[in-house]
py3Dmol code that shows the C-alpha trace and the ligand (Angstrom):
import py3Dmol

protein = """\
ATOM      1  CA  MET A   1       5.307 -16.003  24.829  1.00  0.00           C
ATOM      2  CA  PRO A   2       1.949 -14.498  25.969  1.00  0.00           C
ATOM      3  CA  LYS A   3      -1.098 -16.559  25.066  1.00  0.00           C
ATOM      4  CA  LEU A   4      -3.301 -14.738  22.591  1.00  0.00           C
ATOM      5  CA  THR A   5      -6.810 -13.873  23.724  1.00  0.00           C
ATOM      6  CA  ALA A   6      -9.569 -11.616  22.418  1.00  0.00           C
ATOM      7  CA  LYS A   7      -8.378  -9.066  25.015  1.00  0.00           C
ATOM      8  CA  ASN A   8      -4.685  -8.848  24.121  1.00  0.00           C
ATOM      9  CA  TYR A   9      -4.897  -9.693  20.405  1.00  0.00           C
ATOM     10  CA  TYR A  10      -4.601  -6.064  19.263  1.00  0.00           C
ATOM     11  CA  SER A  11      -2.179  -5.002  22.023  1.00  0.00           C
ATOM     12  CA  HIS A  12       1.319  -3.847  21.126  1.00  0.00           C
ATOM     13  CA  GLU A  13       2.620  -6.286  23.750  1.00  0.00           C
ATOM     14  CA  THR A  14       1.687  -9.239  21.532  1.00  0.00           C
ATOM     15  CA  ASP A  15       2.768  -7.362  18.372  1.00  0.00           C
ATOM     16  CA  TRP A  16       6.384  -7.743  19.536  1.00  0.00           C
ATOM     17  CA  GLU A  17       5.930 -11.532  19.720  1.00  0.00           C
ATOM     18  CA  TYR A  18       3.800 -12.215  16.643  1.00  0.00           C
ATOM     19  CA  MET A  19       3.901 -10.674  13.184  1.00  0.00           C
ATOM     20  CA  SER A  20       0.472  -9.902  11.765  1.00  0.00           C
ATOM     21  CA  PHE A  21      -0.910  -8.814   8.416  1.00  0.00           C
ATOM     22  CA  SER A  22      -1.455  -5.245   9.624  1.00  0.00           C
ATOM     23  CA  LEU A  23       1.993  -4.949  11.221  1.00  0.00           C
ATOM     24  CA  TYR A  24       3.649  -6.362   8.101  1.00  0.00           C
ATOM     25  CA  LYS A  25       1.721  -3.857   5.993  1.00  0.00           C
ATOM     26  CA  ASP A  26       2.822  -1.027   8.327  1.00  0.00           C
ATOM     27  CA  PHE A  27       6.471  -2.052   7.900  1.00  0.00           C
ATOM     28  CA  LYS A  28       6.104  -2.310   4.141  1.00  0.00           C
ATOM     29  CA  ASN A  29       4.610   1.204   3.972  1.00  0.00           C
ATOM     30  CA  CYS A  30       7.231   2.813   6.213  1.00  0.00           C
ATOM     31  CA  GLU A  31       9.622   1.048   8.576  1.00  0.00           C
ATOM     32  CA  ALA A  32      10.243   4.139  10.715  1.00  0.00           C
ATOM     33  CA  ALA A  33       6.532   4.829  11.176  1.00  0.00           C
ATOM     34  CA  ALA A  34       5.793   1.158  11.934  1.00  0.00           C
ATOM     35  CA  LEU A  35       8.462   1.062  14.655  1.00  0.00           C
ATOM     36  CA  ALA A  36       7.346   4.391  16.176  1.00  0.00           C
ATOM     37  CA  LYS A  37       3.796   3.030  16.338  1.00  0.00           C
ATOM     38  CA  LEU A  38       4.971  -0.220  17.965  1.00  0.00           C
ATOM     39  CA  ASN A  39       6.997   1.739  20.524  1.00  0.00           C
ATOM     40  CA  GLU A  40       3.902   3.846  21.198  1.00  0.00           C
ATOM     41  CA  ASP A  41       5.946   6.950  20.375  1.00  0.00           C
ATOM     42  CA  TRP A  42       3.506   7.992  17.699  1.00  0.00           C
ATOM     43  CA  GLN A  43      -0.012   7.288  16.424  1.00  0.00           C
ATOM     44  CA  PRO A  44      -1.443   8.186  13.023  1.00  0.00           C
ATOM     45  CA  THR A  45      -4.097  10.896  13.249  1.00  0.00           C
ATOM     46  CA  SER A  46      -6.586   8.934  11.195  1.00  0.00           C
ATOM     47  CA  SER A  47     -10.304   9.538  11.535  1.00  0.00           C
ATOM     48  CA  PRO A  48     -11.715   6.942  13.946  1.00  0.00           C
ATOM     49  CA  THR A  49     -15.094   6.810  12.171  1.00  0.00           C
ATOM     50  CA  PRO A  50     -14.314   4.276   9.390  1.00  0.00           C
ATOM     51  CA  LEU A  51     -12.847   1.931  12.008  1.00  0.00           C
ATOM     52  CA  LEU A  52     -15.917   2.377  14.224  1.00  0.00           C
ATOM     53  CA  VAL A  53     -18.215   1.655  11.289  1.00  0.00           C
ATOM     54  CA  GLY A  54     -16.253  -1.509  10.477  1.00  0.00           C
ATOM     55  CA  ASN A  55     -16.347  -2.721  14.086  1.00  0.00           C
ATOM     56  CA  TYR A  56     -20.030  -1.880  14.401  1.00  0.00           C
ATOM     57  CA  ILE A  57     -20.871  -4.058  11.376  1.00  0.00           C
ATOM     58  CA  HIS A  58     -18.496  -6.890  12.340  1.00  0.00           C
ATOM     59  CA  SER A  59     -19.811  -7.149  15.886  1.00  0.00           C
ATOM     60  CA  TYR A  60     -23.392  -7.173  14.591  1.00  0.00           C
ATOM     61  CA  PHE A  61     -22.723 -10.352  12.616  1.00  0.00           C
ATOM     62  CA  GLU A  62     -20.609 -11.869  15.395  1.00  0.00           C
ATOM     63  CA  SER A  63     -23.508 -12.223  17.878  1.00  0.00           C
ATOM     64  CA  PRO A  64     -26.137 -10.058  19.602  1.00  0.00           C
ATOM     65  CA  GLU A  65     -24.052 -10.270  22.823  1.00  0.00           C
ATOM     66  CA  ALA A  66     -20.863  -9.182  21.048  1.00  0.00           C
ATOM     67  CA  HIS A  67     -22.720  -6.282  19.426  1.00  0.00           C
ATOM     68  CA  GLN A  68     -24.139  -5.052  22.760  1.00  0.00           C
ATOM     69  CA  ALA A  69     -20.746  -5.433  24.435  1.00  0.00           C
ATOM     70  CA  TRP A  70     -19.147  -3.405  21.635  1.00  0.00           C
ATOM     71  CA  LEU A  71     -21.754  -0.640  21.942  1.00  0.00           C
ATOM     72  CA  ASP A  72     -21.116  -0.395  25.712  1.00  0.00           C
ATOM     73  CA  ARG A  73     -17.319  -0.591  25.388  1.00  0.00           C
ATOM     74  CA  THR A  74     -15.036   2.384  26.029  1.00  0.00           C
ATOM     75  CA  GLU A  75     -12.119   2.127  23.593  1.00  0.00           C
ATOM     76  CA  THR A  76     -10.209   5.298  24.491  1.00  0.00           C
ATOM     77  CA  GLY A  77     -11.255   8.266  26.588  1.00  0.00           C
ATOM     78  CA  ALA A  78     -14.522   8.357  28.497  1.00  0.00           C
ATOM     79  CA  LYS A  79     -17.120   7.795  25.793  1.00  0.00           C
ATOM     80  CA  THR A  80     -18.654   4.461  24.920  1.00  0.00           C
ATOM     81  CA  ASN A  81     -18.891   3.461  21.273  1.00  0.00           C
ATOM     82  CA  ARG A  82     -22.652   4.017  21.515  1.00  0.00           C
ATOM     83  CA  GLU A  83     -21.996   7.638  22.545  1.00  0.00           C
ATOM     84  CA  LEU A  84     -19.359   8.115  19.820  1.00  0.00           C
ATOM     85  CA  MET A  85     -21.989   7.161  17.239  1.00  0.00           C
ATOM     86  CA  MET A  86     -24.191  10.133  18.174  1.00  0.00           C
ATOM     87  CA  THR A  87     -23.895  13.786  17.114  1.00  0.00           C
ATOM     88  CA  LYS A  88     -23.255  16.484  19.728  1.00  0.00           C
ATOM     89  CA  PRO A  89     -26.329  17.319  21.840  1.00  0.00           C
ATOM     90  CA  THR A  90     -28.150  20.560  21.053  1.00  0.00           C
ATOM     91  CA  LYS A  91     -30.951  22.461  22.866  1.00  0.00           C
ATOM     92  CA  THR A  92     -33.626  21.083  20.563  1.00  0.00           C
ATOM     93  CA  ASN A  93     -32.069  17.609  20.545  1.00  0.00           C
ATOM     94  CA  PRO A  94     -30.454  16.937  23.959  1.00  0.00           C
ATOM     95  CA  ASP A  95     -29.562  13.323  23.128  1.00  0.00           C
ATOM     96  CA  GLY A  96     -28.097  14.111  19.704  1.00  0.00           C
ATOM     97  CA  HIS A  97     -28.974  11.828  16.840  1.00  0.00           C
ATOM     98  CA  LEU A  98     -27.322   8.902  15.104  1.00  0.00           C
ATOM     99  CA  ARG A  99     -24.467  10.070  12.859  1.00  0.00           C
ATOM    100  CA  ALA A 100     -25.034   9.695   9.109  1.00  0.00           C
ATOM    101  CA  GLU A 101     -22.197   7.142   8.858  1.00  0.00           C
ATOM    102  CA  PHE A 102     -24.015   4.804  11.240  1.00  0.00           C
ATOM    103  CA  LYS A 103     -27.376   5.236   9.534  1.00  0.00           C
ATOM    104  CA  LEU A 104     -25.543   4.044   6.451  1.00  0.00           C
ATOM    105  CA  ALA A 105     -23.889   1.260   8.486  1.00  0.00           C
ATOM    106  CA  ASP A 106     -27.386   0.068   9.444  1.00  0.00           C
ATOM    107  CA  GLN A 107     -28.280  -0.084   5.749  1.00  0.00           C
ATOM    108  CA  MET A 108     -25.078  -2.046   5.094  1.00  0.00           C
ATOM    109  CA  ILE A 109     -26.078  -4.492   7.825  1.00  0.00           C
ATOM    110  CA  GLN A 110     -29.599  -4.845   6.438  1.00  0.00           C
ATOM    111  CA  THR A 111     -28.429  -5.588   2.904  1.00  0.00           C
ATOM    112  CA  LEU A 112     -26.281  -8.483   4.181  1.00  0.00           C
ATOM    113  CA  LYS A 113     -28.808  -9.626   6.766  1.00  0.00           C
ATOM    114  CA  LYS A 114     -31.502 -10.219   4.172  1.00  0.00           C
ATOM    115  CA  ASP A 115     -29.157 -11.859   1.666  1.00  0.00           C
ATOM    116  CA  ARG A 116     -29.713 -15.631   1.487  1.00  0.00           C
ATOM    117  CA  PHE A 117     -26.242 -16.452   0.178  1.00  0.00           C
ATOM    118  CA  PHE A 118     -24.547 -14.437   2.951  1.00  0.00           C
ATOM    119  CA  ASN A 119     -26.737 -16.138   5.550  1.00  0.00           C
ATOM    120  CA  TYR A 120     -25.920 -19.544   4.155  1.00  0.00           C
ATOM    121  CA  VAL A 121     -22.144 -19.058   3.830  1.00  0.00           C
ATOM    122  CA  TYR A 122     -20.985 -16.450   6.381  1.00  0.00           C
ATOM    123  CA  MET A 123     -23.392 -16.791   9.296  1.00  0.00           C
ATOM    124  CA  PRO A 124     -22.818 -20.466  10.332  1.00  0.00           C
ATOM    125  CA  GLY A 125     -19.091 -19.908  10.954  1.00  0.00           C
ATOM    126  CA  GLU A 126     -17.341 -19.541  14.279  1.00  0.00           C
ATOM    127  CA  LYS A 127     -16.590 -15.824  14.595  1.00  0.00           C
ATOM    128  CA  GLU A 128     -13.365 -13.949  15.437  1.00  0.00           C
ATOM    129  CA  VAL A 129     -11.231 -17.078  15.631  1.00  0.00           C
ATOM    130  CA  ILE A 130      -7.643 -16.398  16.690  1.00  0.00           C
ATOM    131  CA  VAL A 131      -5.084 -18.472  14.798  1.00  0.00           C
ATOM    132  CA  THR A 132      -1.303 -18.656  15.151  1.00  0.00           C
ATOM    133  CA  GLY A 133       1.526 -20.431  13.405  1.00  0.00           C
ATOM    134  CA  LYS A 134       4.932 -20.094  11.821  1.00  0.00           C
ATOM    135  CA  ILE A 135       5.626 -18.522   8.457  1.00  0.00           C
ATOM    136  CA  GLY A 136       9.240 -18.667   7.319  1.00  0.00           C
ATOM    137  CA  GLY A 137      10.334 -19.620  10.854  1.00  0.00           C
ATOM    138  CA  HIS A 138       8.662 -16.638  12.573  1.00  0.00           C
ATOM    139  CA  GLU A 139       5.539 -16.512  14.745  1.00  0.00           C
ATOM    140  CA  TRP A 140       2.414 -15.013  13.193  1.00  0.00           C
ATOM    141  CA  LYS A 141      -1.078 -14.261  14.472  1.00  0.00           C
ATOM    142  CA  GLY A 142      -4.382 -13.768  12.719  1.00  0.00           C
ATOM    143  CA  LYS A 143      -8.045 -13.298  13.533  1.00  0.00           C
ATOM    144  CA  VAL A 144     -10.582 -14.889  11.194  1.00  0.00           C
ATOM    145  CA  ASP A 145     -14.003 -13.225  10.872  1.00  0.00           C
ATOM    146  CA  SER A 146     -15.928 -16.452  10.219  1.00  0.00           C
ATOM    147  CA  LEU A 147     -14.478 -19.978  10.121  1.00  0.00           C
ATOM    148  CA  VAL A 148     -16.416 -23.029   8.907  1.00  0.00           C
ATOM    149  CA  LEU A 149     -13.897 -25.821   9.545  1.00  0.00           C
ATOM    150  CA  GLY A 150     -16.398 -28.606   8.796  1.00  0.00           C
ATOM    151  CA  LYS A 151     -16.938 -27.387   5.250  1.00  0.00           C
ATOM    152  CA  GLY A 152     -13.340 -26.263   4.777  1.00  0.00           C
ATOM    153  CA  TYR A 153     -13.612 -22.513   4.257  1.00  0.00           C
ATOM    154  CA  PHE A 154     -13.284 -19.177   6.022  1.00  0.00           C
ATOM    155  CA  CYS A 155     -14.689 -15.708   5.309  1.00  0.00           C
ATOM    156  CA  ASP A 156     -13.610 -12.160   5.906  1.00  0.00           C
ATOM    157  CA  LEU A 157     -16.098  -9.311   5.891  1.00  0.00           C
ATOM    158  CA  LYS A 158     -14.853  -6.055   4.345  1.00  0.00           C
ATOM    159  CA  THR A 159     -16.352  -2.603   4.114  1.00  0.00           C
ATOM    160  CA  VAL A 160     -15.324  -0.465   1.144  1.00  0.00           C
ATOM    161  CA  ASP A 161     -16.309   2.883  -0.401  1.00  0.00           C
ATOM    162  CA  ASP A 162     -17.037   1.414  -3.816  1.00  0.00           C
ATOM    163  CA  ILE A 163     -16.294  -2.189  -4.844  1.00  0.00           C
ATOM    164  CA  HIS A 164     -15.561  -1.119  -8.426  1.00  0.00           C
ATOM    165  CA  LYS A 165     -13.271   1.851  -7.743  1.00  0.00           C
ATOM    166  CA  LYS A 166      -9.831   1.587  -9.396  1.00  0.00           C
ATOM    167  CA  HIS A 167      -6.614   1.957  -7.389  1.00  0.00           C
ATOM    168  CA  TRP A 168      -3.211   2.845  -8.824  1.00  0.00           C
ATOM    169  CA  ASN A 169      -0.554   0.214  -8.167  1.00  0.00           C
ATOM    170  CA  ASP A 170       2.801   1.947  -8.325  1.00  0.00           C
ATOM    171  CA  GLU A 171       4.859  -1.264  -8.148  1.00  0.00           C
ATOM    172  CA  ASN A 172       3.264  -2.817 -11.237  1.00  0.00           C
ATOM    173  CA  GLN A 173       2.228   0.473 -12.903  1.00  0.00           C
ATOM    174  CA  LEU A 174      -1.405  -0.478 -13.393  1.00  0.00           C
ATOM    175  CA  TYR A 175      -4.834  -0.019 -11.855  1.00  0.00           C
ATOM    176  CA  THR A 176      -6.076  -2.725  -9.516  1.00  0.00           C
ATOM    177  CA  ASN A 177      -9.203  -3.425  -7.464  1.00  0.00           C
ATOM    178  CA  PHE A 178      -9.608  -2.736  -3.737  1.00  0.00           C
ATOM    179  CA  ILE A 179      -8.813  -6.346  -2.736  1.00  0.00           C
ATOM    180  CA  GLU A 180      -5.379  -6.266  -4.358  1.00  0.00           C
ATOM    181  CA  ASP A 181      -4.831  -2.660  -3.321  1.00  0.00           C
ATOM    182  CA  ARG A 182      -5.420  -3.383   0.364  1.00  0.00           C
ATOM    183  CA  GLY A 183      -3.318  -6.551   0.314  1.00  0.00           C
ATOM    184  CA  TYR A 184      -6.245  -8.838   1.068  1.00  0.00           C
ATOM    185  CA  ILE A 185      -4.773 -11.576  -1.135  1.00  0.00           C
ATOM    186  CA  MET A 186      -1.796 -11.664   1.226  1.00  0.00           C
ATOM    187  CA  GLN A 187      -4.126 -11.631   4.226  1.00  0.00           C
ATOM    188  CA  ALA A 188      -6.091 -14.588   2.820  1.00  0.00           C
ATOM    189  CA  ALA A 189      -2.849 -16.493   2.174  1.00  0.00           C
ATOM    190  CA  ILE A 190      -1.631 -15.828   5.737  1.00  0.00           C
ATOM    191  CA  TYR A 191      -4.933 -16.916   7.319  1.00  0.00           C
ATOM    192  CA  LYS A 192      -5.107 -20.047   5.161  1.00  0.00           C
ATOM    193  CA  GLU A 193      -1.632 -21.026   6.375  1.00  0.00           C
ATOM    194  CA  LEU A 194      -2.351 -20.221  10.057  1.00  0.00           C
ATOM    195  CA  ILE A 195      -5.656 -22.160   9.953  1.00  0.00           C
ATOM    196  CA  LYS A 196      -3.809 -25.137   8.455  1.00  0.00           C
ATOM    197  CA  GLN A 197      -1.263 -25.046  11.282  1.00  0.00           C
ATOM    198  CA  SER A 198      -3.844 -24.400  14.030  1.00  0.00           C
ATOM    199  CA  PHE A 199      -6.452 -26.992  12.998  1.00  0.00           C
ATOM    200  CA  ASN A 200      -4.599 -29.239  10.557  1.00  0.00           C
ATOM    201  CA  LYS A 201      -7.156 -28.473   7.848  1.00  0.00           C
ATOM    202  CA  ASN A 202      -6.909 -26.879   4.405  1.00  0.00           C
ATOM    203  CA  CYS A 203      -9.547 -24.180   4.091  1.00  0.00           C
ATOM    204  CA  GLN A 204     -10.325 -21.933   1.148  1.00  0.00           C
ATOM    205  CA  PRO A 205     -10.795 -18.192   1.654  1.00  0.00           C
ATOM    206  CA  PHE A 206     -13.807 -16.072   0.745  1.00  0.00           C
ATOM    207  CA  ILE A 207     -14.418 -12.347   1.065  1.00  0.00           C
ATOM    208  CA  PHE A 208     -17.799 -10.705   1.546  1.00  0.00           C
ATOM    209  CA  ALA A 209     -17.653  -7.006   0.698  1.00  0.00           C
ATOM    210  CA  VAL A 210     -20.289  -4.380   1.412  1.00  0.00           C
ATOM    211  CA  SER A 211     -20.023  -0.825   0.100  1.00  0.00           C
ATOM    212  CA  LYS A 212     -20.686   2.539   1.746  1.00  0.00           C
ATOM    213  CA  GLN A 213     -22.913   3.643  -1.112  1.00  0.00           C
ATOM    214  CA  THR A 214     -26.646   4.368  -0.952  1.00  0.00           C
ATOM    215  CA  PRO A 215     -28.018   1.797  -1.405  1.00  0.00           C
ATOM    216  CA  PRO A 216     -25.006  -0.338  -0.408  1.00  0.00           C
ATOM    217  CA  ASP A 217     -23.487  -2.694  -2.958  1.00  0.00           C
ATOM    218  CA  LYS A 218     -22.356  -6.191  -1.941  1.00  0.00           C
ATOM    219  CA  SER A 219     -20.276  -8.991  -3.449  1.00  0.00           C
ATOM    220  CA  ALA A 220     -18.813 -12.368  -2.562  1.00  0.00           C
ATOM    221  CA  PHE A 221     -15.332 -13.282  -3.837  1.00  0.00           C
ATOM    222  CA  ASP A 222     -13.325 -16.491  -3.971  1.00  0.00           C
ATOM    223  CA  PHE A 223      -9.588 -16.839  -4.548  1.00  0.00           C
ATOM    224  CA  GLN A 224      -9.673 -19.419  -7.331  1.00  0.00           C
ATOM    225  CA  GLY A 225      -8.010 -19.093 -10.733  1.00  0.00           C
ATOM    226  CA  ASP A 226      -4.954 -16.844 -10.975  1.00  0.00           C
ATOM    227  CA  THR A 227      -5.512 -15.585  -7.431  1.00  0.00           C
ATOM    228  CA  LYS A 228      -4.065 -18.914  -6.191  1.00  0.00           C
ATOM    229  CA  PHE A 229      -0.695 -17.980  -7.702  1.00  0.00           C
ATOM    230  CA  LEU A 230      -0.909 -14.481  -6.232  1.00  0.00           C
ATOM    231  CA  MET A 231      -1.448 -16.054  -2.779  1.00  0.00           C
ATOM    232  CA  GLN A 232       1.726 -18.119  -3.164  1.00  0.00           C
ATOM    233  CA  GLU A 233       3.608 -15.013  -4.338  1.00  0.00           C
ATOM    234  CA  ALA A 234       2.390 -13.151  -1.262  1.00  0.00           C
ATOM    235  CA  ILE A 235       3.766 -15.849   1.082  1.00  0.00           C
ATOM    236  CA  ASP A 236       7.078 -15.806  -0.812  1.00  0.00           C
ATOM    237  CA  GLU A 237       7.199 -12.026  -0.455  1.00  0.00           C
ATOM    238  CA  ILE A 238       6.673 -12.295   3.296  1.00  0.00           C
ATOM    239  CA  LYS A 239       9.467 -14.855   3.625  1.00  0.00           C
ATOM    240  CA  GLU A 240      11.794 -12.539   1.727  1.00  0.00           C
ATOM    241  CA  ASN A 241      10.973  -9.303   3.597  1.00  0.00           C
ATOM    242  CA  GLN A 242      10.060 -10.193   7.169  1.00  0.00           C
ATOM    243  CA  GLY A 243      13.594 -11.026   8.356  1.00  0.00           C
ATOM    244  CA  ARG A 244      14.527  -7.367   8.043  1.00  0.00           C
ATOM    245  CA  TYR A 245      11.373  -6.277   9.915  1.00  0.00           C
ATOM    246  CA  TRP A 246      12.155  -8.639  12.799  1.00  0.00           C
ATOM    247  CA  GLN A 247      15.728  -7.283  12.876  1.00  0.00           C
ATOM    248  CA  ILE A 248      14.333  -3.751  13.100  1.00  0.00           C
ATOM    249  CA  MET A 249      12.066  -4.830  15.974  1.00  0.00           C
ATOM    250  CA  ASN A 250      15.046  -6.437  17.748  1.00  0.00           C
ATOM    251  CA  GLY A 251      17.083  -3.244  17.350  1.00  0.00           C
ATOM    252  CA  GLU A 252      19.650  -4.920  15.087  1.00  0.00           C
ATOM    253  CA  VAL A 253      18.882  -2.790  12.033  1.00  0.00           C
ATOM    254  CA  ALA A 254      17.853   0.882  11.814  1.00  0.00           C
ATOM    255  CA  PRO A 255      14.480   1.491  10.154  1.00  0.00           C
ATOM    256  CA  LYS A 256      14.320   3.321   6.818  1.00  0.00           C
ATOM    257  CA  HIS A 257      12.216   6.477   6.590  1.00  0.00           C
ATOM    258  CA  CYS A 258       9.965   6.491   3.526  1.00  0.00           C
ATOM    259  CA  GLY A 259      10.177  10.291   3.558  1.00  0.00           C
ATOM    260  CA  LYS A 260       6.584  10.824   2.477  1.00  0.00           C
ATOM    261  CA  CYS A 261       4.206   9.490   5.138  1.00  0.00           C
ATOM    262  CA  GLU A 262       2.593  11.343   8.032  1.00  0.00           C
ATOM    263  CA  TYR A 263       5.285  10.219  10.497  1.00  0.00           C
ATOM    264  CA  CYS A 264       8.177  11.081   8.190  1.00  0.00           C
ATOM    265  CA  ARG A 265       6.774  14.544   7.436  1.00  0.00           C
ATOM    266  CA  LEU A 266       6.366  15.138  11.161  1.00  0.00           C
ATOM    267  CA  THR A 267       9.957  14.171  12.021  1.00  0.00           C
ATOM    268  CA  LYS A 268      11.723  15.426   8.885  1.00  0.00           C
ATOM    269  CA  GLU A 269      14.951  17.438   9.041  1.00  0.00           C
ATOM    270  CA  LEU A 270      16.639  18.739   5.921  1.00  0.00           C
ATOM    271  CA  SER A 271      20.297  17.826   5.457  1.00  0.00           C
ATOM    272  CA  GLY A 272      21.029  19.103   1.966  1.00  0.00           C
ATOM    273  CA  PHE A 273      19.744  19.327  -1.583  1.00  0.00           C
ATOM    274  CA  GLN A 274      18.352  16.793  -4.010  1.00  0.00           C
ATOM    275  CA  HIS A 275      18.132  17.253  -7.758  1.00  0.00           C
ATOM    276  CA  VAL A 276      14.820  18.540  -9.120  1.00  0.00           C
ATOM    277  CA  THR A 277      14.826  15.602 -11.520  1.00  0.00           C
ATOM    278  CA  ASP A 278      14.995  13.151  -8.559  1.00  0.00           C
ATOM    279  CA  ILE A 279      11.650  14.100  -7.032  1.00  0.00           C
ATOM    280  CA  GLU A 280       9.521  10.961  -6.845  1.00  0.00           C
ATOM    281  CA  VAL A 281       6.047  11.443  -8.252  1.00  0.00           C
ATOM    282  CA  ASP A 282       3.104   9.037  -8.163  1.00  0.00           C
TER     283      ASP A 282
END
"""
ligand_1 = """\
1
ZN
Zn 7.461 7.317 6.364
"""
view = py3Dmol.view(width=600, height=400)
view.addModel(protein, "pdb")
view.setStyle({"model": 0}, {"cartoon": {"style": "trace"}})
view.addModel(ligand_1, "xyz")
view.setStyle({"model": 1}, {"stick": {}})
view.zoomTo()
view.show()
């Protein structure tokens, strides 16, 4: 089993050894797409900008050194992140200028930076802590944004379009908030469990969210009240579903195609008719 480091944490090599929140979510969305991604046969053509904005903000609050290192880093291709943040050079502006998304990211940073509560709760923690452990007999990995072991809590920092936007939940046929929609309750439950196994300490999760609005909105969330039950449900769900995902990774079971996602549309071949009344709508 390869030892997890900051360098190999996001590599597909370690994804074969450890389940993670994002890999689990990939499998839940579409098994065929998740496996193709793991095999490096296919990559979603998502816009890199939201990810860059997220990393830009995270590294800022990690440390000045981490932020500089991130700016100088070359993720893919020849350009550094610092270069990717600029618009194309023109005659009148040979250096280009900072893209609008990153001007906004600077505002998002400022709103958190000057917030006393954020400084008191998020900033003292150890940043980007890698945790591992077993859930339902399988190896898992996680990376915690800010861990304050001494006071028994951990925080994740999330960027979001609008904290109050509603999201349709097809499974339960109701609107939910972005935290439920993105599965962050499950992520908090996983991290809580991995922290307990890594450090032998029960920590409670918090989320700090900052929005991409002008001016940016911000909120701090705990997982008390009914959320506690939802966290337990999320762990139970993992224990029920992950066996199949591991079997798919081991080549023992063929992955199901969801039939609707980017990967499935790309690889689709018709084999007959379906009834008009059987079209799934959501
Ligand atoms: Zn699919």
